[in-house]
Phi, psi and omega in degrees: 000129179297148179235146175233117180057034178079003181254130177306142184305316181295324178294319179295318178298317178296315179303313180297319180295318179294315179300317180300316179295311183294323180299321177290316182293325181271001180070033183257012182220142344277143178227133178246105186274135175254352179236140182299324180300322179291320177297318179297319178297317178301311181296317181299312180298319181296315181292319178299315179296320179297318179298321178298314178299316182294326176296315177300312182294324178296317178295322178291319178299325178297341178252018175080016179255113186243030183291156175287163179297323180298316181288326176296320178299321179297318180292316182292336184283351185269007183257085179282158172247141183246136177244126175249137180241137182230131175274126182272169181300328182277004177094346177283158181250131176261124177250124178244120181248125185218139177283154175281173179288131183287148175289158182304319178298323180288322176300320178300318178292316178302315180298315181296328180269357180072032181260151176292158177255116337276156180289156177101328179062197180263134178241137178236138181221134176249128179235000000 
């Protein structure tokens, strides 16, 4: 197996794919830093996010789920939350935010990660 800097090639390819995805999702690309502190912050957030992704994937692998981060993101992206707003008699507005029912593939991920179906529950806010 070819190696780059002592890292197996497939691991390096996976690392690059996850970073590319996370940089877009976290709003970290493109950034042109003029201060070292900002570059350090950028790097810290990216590494922290990568560690989070790897923790999720490790837990999923323990349950026989070996999907790529890209395919996991596609499954996770189908769980919308819906907000309904109601004007009350006193003039204030009640906002109720609730997730939709998860698809079977998503339920499988929730079960493997030990999450409730669906996570987040119902949230109510009065403004």
